[in-house]
Every structure is written in structure tokens, then in C-alpha cells.
N, CA, C and O atoms as CSV, one atom per row, in Angstrom:
chain,resi,resn,atom,element,x,y,z
A,1,MET,N,N,114.798,112.471,111.095
A,1,MET,CA,C,115.841,112.169,110.176
A,1,MET,C,C,115.125,111.500,108.555
A,1,MET,O,O,114.123,110.953,108.094
A,2,ALA,N,N,116.198,111.915,108.257
A,2,ALA,CA,C,115.820,111.308,106.604
A,2,ALA,C,C,115.695,109.786,106.462
A,2,ALA,O,O,116.189,109.129,107.379
A,3,GLU,N,N,114.942,108.936,105.161
A,3,GLU,CA,C,114.770,107.563,104.864
A,3,GLU,C,C,116.035,107.137,104.228
A,3,GLU,O,O,116.440,107.997,103.445
A,4,PRO,N,N,116.513,106.477,104.278
A,4,PRO,CA,C,118.231,105.859,103.743
A,4,PRO,C,C,117.213,105.307,102.214
A,4,PRO,O,O,116.117,104.795,101.986
A,5,ILE,N,N,118.720,105.939,101.260
A,5,ILE,CA,C,118.382,105.739,99.985
A,5,ILE,C,C,117.139,104.289,99.542
A,5,ILE,O,O,116.026,104.134,99.040
A,6,GLU,N,N,118.265,103.488,100.139
A,6,GLU,CA,C,117.263,102.577,99.618
A,6,GLU,C,C,116.467,101.849,99.745
A,6,GLU,O,O,116.299,100.843,99.057
A,7,GLU,N,N,115.622,102.321,100.922
A,7,GLU,CA,C,114.065,102.521,101.451
A,7,GLU,C,C,113.045,103.286,100.210
A,7,GLU,O,O,112.062,102.793,99.659
A,8,ARG,N,N,113.569,104.451,100.032
A,8,ARG,CA,C,113.029,105.005,99.042
A,8,ARG,C,C,112.972,103.967,97.606
A,8,ARG,O,O,111.896,103.639,97.105
A,9,ASN,N,N,113.812,103.691,97.260
A,9,ASN,CA,C,113.817,103.197,96.245
A,9,ASN,C,C,113.059,102.300,96.425
A,9,ASN,O,O,112.412,102.115,95.395
A,10,ASP,N,N,112.678,101.356,97.521
A,10,ASP,CA,C,112.533,100.323,97.673
A,10,ASP,C,C,110.952,100.812,97.091
A,10,ASP,O,O,110.169,100.171,96.390
A,11,CYS,N,N,110.864,101.736,97.477
A,11,CYS,CA,C,108.996,102.419,97.544
A,11,CYS,C,C,108.942,103.030,95.828
A,11,CYS,O,O,107.909,102.665,95.267
A,12,ARG,N,N,109.492,103.532,95.307
A,12,ARG,CA,C,109.150,103.776,94.120
A,12,ARG,C,C,109.143,102.369,93.310
A,12,ARG,O,O,108.174,102.384,92.551
A,13,ASP,N,N,109.989,100.968,93.182
A,13,ASP,CA,C,110.123,100.298,92.629
A,13,ASP,C,C,108.774,99.434,92.938
A,13,ASP,O,O,108.378,98.769,91.980
A,14,ASP,N,N,108.012,99.349,94.144
A,14,ASP,CA,C,106.940,98.661,94.628
A,14,ASP,C,C,106.042,99.265,93.907
A,14,ASP,O,O,105.245,98.519,93.339
A,15,LEU,N,N,105.886,100.732,93.708
A,15,LEU,CA,C,104.728,101.190,92.974
A,15,LEU,C,C,104.793,100.856,91.165
A,15,LEU,O,O,103.834,100.659,90.419
A,16,VAL,N,N,106.334,100.884,90.805
A,16,VAL,CA,C,105.834,100.642,89.510
A,16,VAL,C,C,105.531,99.121,89.322
A,16,VAL,O,O,104.591,98.808,88.591
A,17,CYS,N,N,106.659,97.662,90.260
A,17,CYS,CA,C,106.126,96.871,90.088
A,17,CYS,C,C,104.053,96.530,90.107
A,17,CYS,O,O,103.293,96.083,89.247
A,18,ARG,N,N,103.885,96.907,91.197
A,18,ARG,CA,C,102.492,97.182,91.247
A,18,ARG,C,C,101.726,97.466,89.707
A,18,ARG,O,O,101.199,96.606,89.002
A,19,LEU,N,N,101.826,98.814,89.447
A,19,LEU,CA,C,101.453,99.453,88.132
A,19,LEU,C,C,101.723,97.660,87.301
A,19,LEU,O,O,100.861,96.810,87.073
A,20,ALA,N,N,102.996,97.611,87.067
A,20,ALA,CA,C,103.106,96.594,85.888
A,20,ALA,C,C,102.130,95.173,86.188
A,20,ALA,O,O,101.477,94.538,85.360
A,21,TRP,N,N,102.284,94.909,87.748
A,21,TRP,CA,C,100.906,93.503,87.673
A,21,TRP,C,C,99.824,93.810,87.267
A,21,TRP,O,O,99.231,93.128,86.431
A,22,PHE,N,N,99.226,95.176,87.907
A,22,PHE,CA,C,97.646,95.785,87.899
A,22,PHE,C,C,97.784,95.669,86.039
A,22,PHE,O,O,96.818,94.937,85.824
A,23,LEU,N,N,98.280,95.902,84.922
A,23,LEU,CA,C,98.389,96.239,83.583
A,23,LEU,C,C,98.346,94.634,83.117
A,23,LEU,O,O,97.431,94.140,82.457
A,24,THR,N,N,99.716,93.813,83.677
A,24,THR,CA,C,99.153,92.406,83.215
A,24,THR,C,C,97.879,91.346,83.322
A,24,THR,O,O,97.408,90.438,82.637
A,25,GLY,N,N,97.592,92.017,84.622
A,25,GLY,CA,C,96.167,91.089,85.124
A,25,GLY,C,C,95.313,91.699,84.371
A,25,GLY,O,O,94.390,90.980,83.989
A,26,ALA,N,N,95.295,93.027,83.942
A,26,ALA,CA,C,94.206,93.659,82.990
A,26,ALA,C,C,93.904,93.018,81.792
A,26,ALA,O,O,92.843,92.715,81.245
A,27,ALA,N,N,95.414,92.840,81.431
A,27,ALA,CA,C,95.464,92.350,80.263
A,27,ALA,C,C,95.003,90.608,79.953
A,27,ALA,O,O,94.249,90.066,79.145
A,28,ILE,N,N,95.862,90.140,81.017
A,28,ILE,CA,C,95.013,88.574,80.995
A,28,ILE,C,C,92.938,88.293,81.537
A,28,ILE,O,O,91.995,87.651,81.076
A,29,GLY,N,N,93.097,88.940,82.356
A,29,GLY,CA,C,91.562,89.011,82.389
A,29,GLY,C,C,90.848,89.562,80.885
A,29,GLY,O,O,89.863,88.985,80.425
A,30,ALA,N,N,91.327,90.457,80.369
A,30,ALA,CA,C,90.411,90.439,79.176
A,30,ALA,C,C,90.567,89.884,78.180
A,30,ALA,O,O,89.813,90.047,77.221
A,31,ALA,N,N,91.384,89.251,78.173
A,31,ALA,CA,C,92.024,87.519,76.886
A,31,ALA,C,C,91.072,86.722,77.107
A,31,ALA,O,O,90.209,86.252,76.366
A,32,VAL,N,N,91.429,86.529,78.857
A,32,VAL,CA,C,90.149,85.451,79.013
A,32,VAL,C,C,88.627,85.478,78.480
A,32,VAL,O,O,87.914,84.771,77.767
A,33,ALA,N,N,88.488,86.991,79.406
A,33,ALA,CA,C,86.695,87.604,79.154
A,33,ALA,C,C,86.427,86.963,77.578
A,33,ALA,O,O,85.513,86.240,77.183
A,34,ILE,N,N,87.588,87.521,76.861
A,34,ILE,CA,C,86.571,87.608,75.567
A,34,ILE,C,C,86.754,86.480,74.719
A,34,ILE,O,O,86.179,86.540,73.633
A,35,LEU,N,N,87.767,84.954,75.100
A,35,LEU,CA,C,87.622,83.868,74.590
A,35,LEU,C,C,86.522,82.990,75.149
A,35,LEU,O,O,85.927,82.092,74.552
A,36,TYR,N,N,86.334,83.448,76.541
A,36,TYR,CA,C,85.143,82.483,77.608
A,36,TYR,C,C,83.619,83.324,77.057
A,36,TYR,O,O,82.599,82.655,77.225
A,37,ALA,N,N,83.446,84.643,76.460
A,37,ALA,CA,C,82.220,85.384,76.153
A,37,ALA,C,C,81.008,84.265,75.573
A,37,ALA,O,O,80.902,83.772,74.450
A,38,PRO,N,N,80.263,84.102,76.639
A,38,PRO,CA,C,78.949,83.716,75.738
A,38,PRO,C,C,78.161,84.224,74.817
A,38,PRO,O,O,77.230,83.540,74.391
A,39,LYS,N,N,78.416,85.671,74.283
A,39,LYS,CA,C,77.689,86.475,73.716
A,39,LYS,C,C,77.978,87.023,72.419
A,39,LYS,O,O,79.110,87.062,71.936
A,40,SER,N,N,76.920,87.451,71.859
A,40,SER,CA,C,77.030,87.755,70.370
A,40,SER,C,C,78.102,88.787,70.048
A,40,SER,O,O,78.311,89.748,70.789
A,41,GLY,N,N,78.688,88.594,69.071
A,41,GLY,CA,C,79.580,89.783,68.507
A,41,GLY,C,C,79.550,90.924,68.802
A,41,GLY,O,O,80.572,91.514,69.150
A,42,LYS,N,N,77.913,91.727,68.706
A,42,LYS,CA,C,77.682,93.431,69.265
A,42,LYS,C,C,77.537,93.247,70.569
A,42,LYS,O,O,77.640,94.345,71.116
A,43,ASP,N,N,77.317,92.255,71.467
A,43,ASP,CA,C,77.046,92.347,72.619
A,43,ASP,C,C,79.027,92.397,73.018
A,43,ASP,O,O,79.593,93.394,73.465
A,44,THR,N,N,79.645,91.198,72.731
A,44,THR,CA,C,80.862,91.111,73.167
A,44,THR,C,C,81.998,92.684,72.715
A,44,THR,O,O,82.924,93.135,73.388
A,45,ARG,N,N,81.590,93.073,71.684
A,45,ARG,CA,C,82.187,94.285,71.165
A,45,ARG,C,C,81.365,95.613,72.535
A,45,ARG,O,O,81.552,96.826,72.624
A,46,LYS,N,N,80.934,95.161,72.949
A,46,LYS,CA,C,80.289,96.622,74.084
A,46,LYS,C,C,80.898,96.268,75.185
A,46,LYS,O,O,81.507,97.115,75.839
A,47,TYR,N,N,80.831,94.811,75.620
A,47,TYR,CA,C,81.750,94.644,76.506
A,47,TYR,C,C,83.375,95.133,76.507
A,47,TYR,O,O,83.694,95.987,77.335
A,48,ILE,N,N,84.546,94.523,75.455
A,48,ILE,CA,C,85.117,95.058,75.473
A,48,ILE,C,C,85.237,96.348,75.134
A,48,ILE,O,O,86.349,96.714,75.514
A,49,THR,N,N,84.468,97.516,74.441
A,49,THR,CA,C,84.353,98.775,75.026
A,49,THR,C,C,84.481,99.333,76.260
A,49,THR,O,O,85.441,100.046,76.556
A,50,HIS,N,N,83.276,98.973,77.267
A,50,HIS,CA,C,83.455,99.118,78.313
A,50,HIS,C,C,84.691,99.348,79.567
A,50,HIS,O,O,85.159,100.159,80.366
A,51,ARG,N,N,84.842,97.236,78.758
A,51,ARG,CA,C,86.285,96.918,80.041
A,51,ARG,C,C,87.563,97.580,79.609
A,51,ARG,O,O,88.589,97.363,80.254
A,52,ALA,N,N,87.573,98.616,78.242
A,52,ALA,CA,C,88.848,99.090,77.794
A,52,ALA,C,C,88.760,100.656,78.329
A,52,ALA,O,O,89.773,101.307,78.582
A,53,GLN,N,N,87.281,101.228,78.481
A,53,GLN,CA,C,87.270,102.388,79.027
A,53,GLN,C,C,87.761,102.640,80.889
A,53,GLN,O,O,88.415,103.462,81.530
A,54,GLN,N,N,86.997,101.407,81.160
A,54,GLN,CA,C,87.551,100.782,82.505
A,54,GLN,C,C,89.386,101.149,82.917
A,54,GLN,O,O,90.034,101.877,83.668
A,55,GLY,N,N,89.594,100.160,81.919
A,55,GLY,CA,C,91.160,100.067,81.567
A,55,GLY,C,C,91.342,101.307,82.082
A,55,GLY,O,O,91.714,101.531,83.234
A,56,LYS,N,N,90.972,102.493,80.878
A,56,LYS,CA,C,91.590,103.143,80.677
A,56,LYS,C,C,91.811,104.640,81.835
A,56,LYS,O,O,92.570,105.608,81.867
A,57,GLN,N,N,90.774,104.169,82.596
A,57,GLN,CA,C,90.366,105.255,83.689
A,57,GLN,C,C,91.047,104.789,84.994
A,57,GLN,O,O,91.397,105.362,86.026
A,58,ALA,N,N,91.091,103.621,84.573
A,58,ALA,CA,C,92.155,102.849,85.898
A,58,ALA,C,C,93.838,103.545,86.219
A,58,ALA,O,O,94.345,104.147,87.166
A,59,VAL,N,N,94.490,102.907,84.377
A,59,VAL,CA,C,95.873,103.335,84.162
A,59,VAL,C,C,95.680,105.264,84.580
A,59,VAL,O,O,96.497,105.833,85.303
A,60,THR,N,N,94.489,105.975,83.964
A,60,THR,CA,C,94.981,107.541,84.351
A,60,THR,C,C,95.167,107.438,85.681
A,60,THR,O,O,96.265,107.631,86.202
A,61,GLU,N,N,94.177,107.146,86.285
A,61,GLU,CA,C,94.252,107.072,88.163
A,61,GLU,C,C,95.341,106.826,88.478
A,61,GLU,O,O,96.017,107.659,89.082
A,62,THR,N,N,95.819,105.578,88.143
A,62,THR,CA,C,97.178,105.209,88.570
A,62,THR,C,C,98.203,106.078,88.051
A,62,THR,O,O,99.247,105.832,88.654
A,63,GLY,N,N,98.360,106.981,87.201
A,63,GLY,CA,C,99.390,107.412,86.654
A,63,GLY,C,C,99.479,108.656,87.358
A,63,GLY,O,O,100.582,109.149,87.592
A,64,LYS,N,N,98.142,109.346,87.809
A,64,LYS,CA,C,97.972,110.562,88.681
A,64,LYS,C,C,98.678,110.255,90.104
A,64,LYS,O,O,99.400,110.965,90.804
A,65,ASP,N,N,98.280,109.153,90.245
A,65,ASP,CA,C,99.086,108.511,91.699
A,65,ASP,C,C,100.468,108.282,91.568
A,65,ASP,O,O,101.240,108.394,92.521
A,66,ILE,N,N,100.873,107.915,90.246
A,66,ILE,CA,C,102.626,108.068,90.197
A,66,ILE,C,C,102.773,109.310,90.365
A,66,ILE,O,O,103.288,109.641,91.433
A,67,VAL,N,N,102.388,110.386,89.403
A,67,VAL,CA,C,103.079,111.502,89.588
A,67,VAL,C,C,102.832,112.442,90.941
A,67,VAL,O,O,103.855,113.020,91.306
A,68,ASP,N,N,102.021,112.611,91.489
A,68,ASP,CA,C,101.630,112.211,92.899
A,68,ASP,C,C,103.148,111.940,94.150
A,68,ASP,O,O,103.622,112.662,95.027
A,69,ALA,N,N,103.417,110.882,93.764
A,69,ALA,CA,C,104.132,110.059,94.480
A,69,ALA,C,C,105.802,110.952,94.342
A,69,ALA,O,O,106.481,111.637,95.106
A,70,SER,N,N,105.915,110.505,93.037
A,70,SER,CA,C,107.192,111.789,92.156
A,70,SER,C,C,107.066,113.048,93.088
A,70,SER,O,O,107.715,113.313,94.100
A,71,ARG,N,N,106.391,113.519,92.680
A,71,ARG,CA,C,106.312,114.894,93.760
A,71,ARG,C,C,106.262,114.991,95.263
A,71,ARG,O,O,106.559,115.895,96.044
A,72,GLU,N,N,105.836,113.888,95.403
A,72,GLU,CA,C,106.353,113.804,97.251
A,72,GLU,C,C,107.710,113.599,97.079
A,72,GLU,O,O,108.433,114.560,97.339
A,73,MET,N,N,108.354,112.324,96.610
A,73,MET,CA,C,109.682,112.382,96.801
A,73,MET,C,C,110.716,113.200,95.549
A,73,MET,O,O,111.781,112.778,95.098
A,74,PHE,N,N,110.334,113.880,95.360
A,74,PHE,CA,C,111.133,115.287,94.678
A,74,PHE,C,C,111.277,115.772,95.795
A,74,PHE,O,O,112.223,115.452,96.514
A,75,GLU,N,N,110.356,116.640,96.150
A,75,GLU,CA,C,110.098,117.336,97.329
A,75,GLU,C,C,110.632,116.836,98.824
A,75,GLU,O,O,110.670,117.790,99.602
A,76,ARG,N,N,111.019,115.679,99.371
A,76,ARG,CA,C,111.342,114.802,100.493
A,76,ARG,C,C,112.893,114.844,99.459
A,76,ARG,O,O,113.600,114.036,100.062
A,77,GLY,N,N,113.311,115.105,98.855
A,77,GLY,CA,C,115.043,115.212,98.089
A,77,GLY,C,C,115.679,116.259,98.159
A,77,GLY,O,O,116.885,116.367,98.382
A,78,ARG,N,N,114.568,117.474,97.890
A,78,ARG,CA,C,114.677,118.793,98.089
A,78,ARG,C,C,114.966,119.360,99.613
A,78,ARG,O,O,115.679,120.316,99.918
A,79,LYS,N,N,114.119,118.396,100.577
A,79,LYS,CA,C,114.453,119.035,101.414
A,79,LYS,C,C,115.629,118.059,102.009
A,79,LYS,O,O,116.446,118.691,102.678
A,80,LEU,N,N,115.784,117.218,101.948
A,80,LEU,CA,C,117.268,116.135,101.793
A,80,LEU,C,C,118.816,116.825,101.720
A,80,LEU,O,O,119.719,116.607,102.529
A,81,VAL,N,N,118.870,117.554,100.748
A,81,VAL,CA,C,119.543,118.171,99.950
A,81,VAL,C,C,119.386,119.694,101.077
A,81,VAL,O,O,120.240,120.187,101.814
A,82,ASP,N,N,118.428,119.980,100.906
A,82,ASP,CA,C,118.562,121.492,101.911
A,82,ASP,C,C,118.844,121.501,103.397
A,82,ASP,O,O,119.167,122.518,104.011
A,83,GLU,N,N,118.690,120.205,103.978
A,83,GLU,CA,C,119.229,119.608,105.362
A,83,GLU,C,C,120.544,119.686,105.360
A,83,GLU,O,O,121.119,120.324,106.242
A,84,ALA,N,N,121.292,118.984,104.267
A,84,ALA,CA,C,122.296,118.762,104.018
A,84,ALA,C,C,123.201,119.886,103.881
A,84,ALA,O,O,124.191,120.109,104.578
A,85,ALA,N,N,122.798,120.510,102.997
A,85,ALA,CA,C,123.500,121.635,102.547
A,85,ALA,C,C,123.847,122.493,103.918
A,85,ALA,O,O,124.918,123.059,104.137
A,86,ASP,N,N,122.631,122.457,104.838
A,86,ASP,CA,C,122.446,123.913,106.183
A,86,ASP,C,C,124.001,122.744,106.954
A,86,ASP,O,O,125.137,123.214,107.014
A,87,LEU,N,N,123.746,121.577,107.344
A,87,LEU,CA,C,124.911,120.645,108.138
A,87,LEU,C,C,125.804,121.466,107.680
A,87,LEU,O,O,126.288,122.373,108.357
A,88,PHE,N,N,126.167,121.167,106.231
A,88,PHE,CA,C,127.851,121.940,106.034
A,88,PHE,C,C,128.041,122.809,105.883
A,88,PHE,O,O,129.137,123.040,105.373
A,89,ASP,N,N,127.328,123.718,106.135
A,89,ASP,CA,C,127.989,125.033,106.412
A,89,ASP,C,C,127.658,125.165,108.205
A,89,ASP,O,O,128.254,125.996,108.891
A,90,HIS,N,N,127.003,124.557,108.570
A,90,HIS,CA,C,127.230,124.798,110.358
A,90,HIS,C,C,128.670,123.976,110.151
A,90,HIS,O,O,129.718,124.612,110.261
A,91,ALA,N,N,128.696,122.700,109.881
A,91,ALA,CA,C,129.861,122.492,109.905
A,91,ALA,C,C,131.176,123.016,109.776
A,91,ALA,O,O,132.130,123.019,110.554
A,92,ARG,N,N,131.017,123.464,108.608
A,92,ARG,CA,C,132.102,124.585,108.379
A,92,ARG,C,C,132.480,125.979,109.480
A,92,ARG,O,O,133.568,126.278,109.971
A,93,LYS,N,N,131.317,126.566,109.609
A,93,LYS,CA,C,131.497,127.712,110.305
A,93,LYS,C,C,132.269,127.057,111.787
A,93,LYS,O,O,133.201,127.639,112.340
A,94,MET,N,N,131.715,125.839,112.245
A,94,MET,CA,C,132.130,125.110,113.395
A,94,MET,C,C,133.995,125.045,113.158
A,94,MET,O,O,134.907,125.396,113.906
A,95,VAL,N,N,133.995,124.609,112.171
A,95,VAL,CA,C,135.756,124.372,111.667
A,95,VAL,C,C,136.854,125.739,112.279
A,95,VAL,O,O,137.824,125.975,112.999
A,96,LYS,N,N,135.658,126.467,111.204
A,96,LYS,CA,C,136.480,128.195,111.105
A,96,LYS,C,C,136.458,128.768,112.696
A,96,LYS,O,O,137.488,129.114,113.275
A,97,GLY,N,N,135.452,128.799,113.152
A,97,GLY,CA,C,135.815,128.759,115.032
A,97,GLY,C,C,134.936,130.241,115.127
A,97,GLY,O,O,134.791,130.805,116.212
């Protein structure tokens, strides 16, 4: 049988929450790294560029995961609606007798 609506919302909220915490952690980590960098300006810029690229890749991968999860939720919702319509039709036929 289908999952309760509240459980599905918790799953979506959890995914969004994880993404938000990931991005927050990445920003804090980058700021701390810059403040405590014992390197020259050129080396620090290279490091920042490299870390920014890693962050971009992580966000892209997370975005793809969110899209995949959204598609999965959409399909589950579609199946749930189809099942509800089938049940309604079955009940209507039973009432008509």
C-alpha cells in the first residue's frame, strides 16, 4: 500500500535539509580555510579555485540526486492517483451492483 503523505513529506524535507546543511558546511569550511591559509596569494587563489570547482561538482551531483528523487516521488504519486481512481471505479461498480 502507499506511504502516508506525512512520511513522503519528511523524506523530501530531509533531502532539502541535508542539501542546506551541506552548502552551509561548505561555505563555513571555505571561509575558515581562507582565513587560516598559510600560503601565498597565488597559492590561495589556486586553492580557492580548486575548492570552488569541487563545490560546483558537489552541488551539481546533489542537484541531479534531487531531480532523480523528485521524478521518483512524482511517479509514486502518479501510481497512487491511478490506484485511487481504480478503487473509486471498483467501488462505484459495486454500488451500482
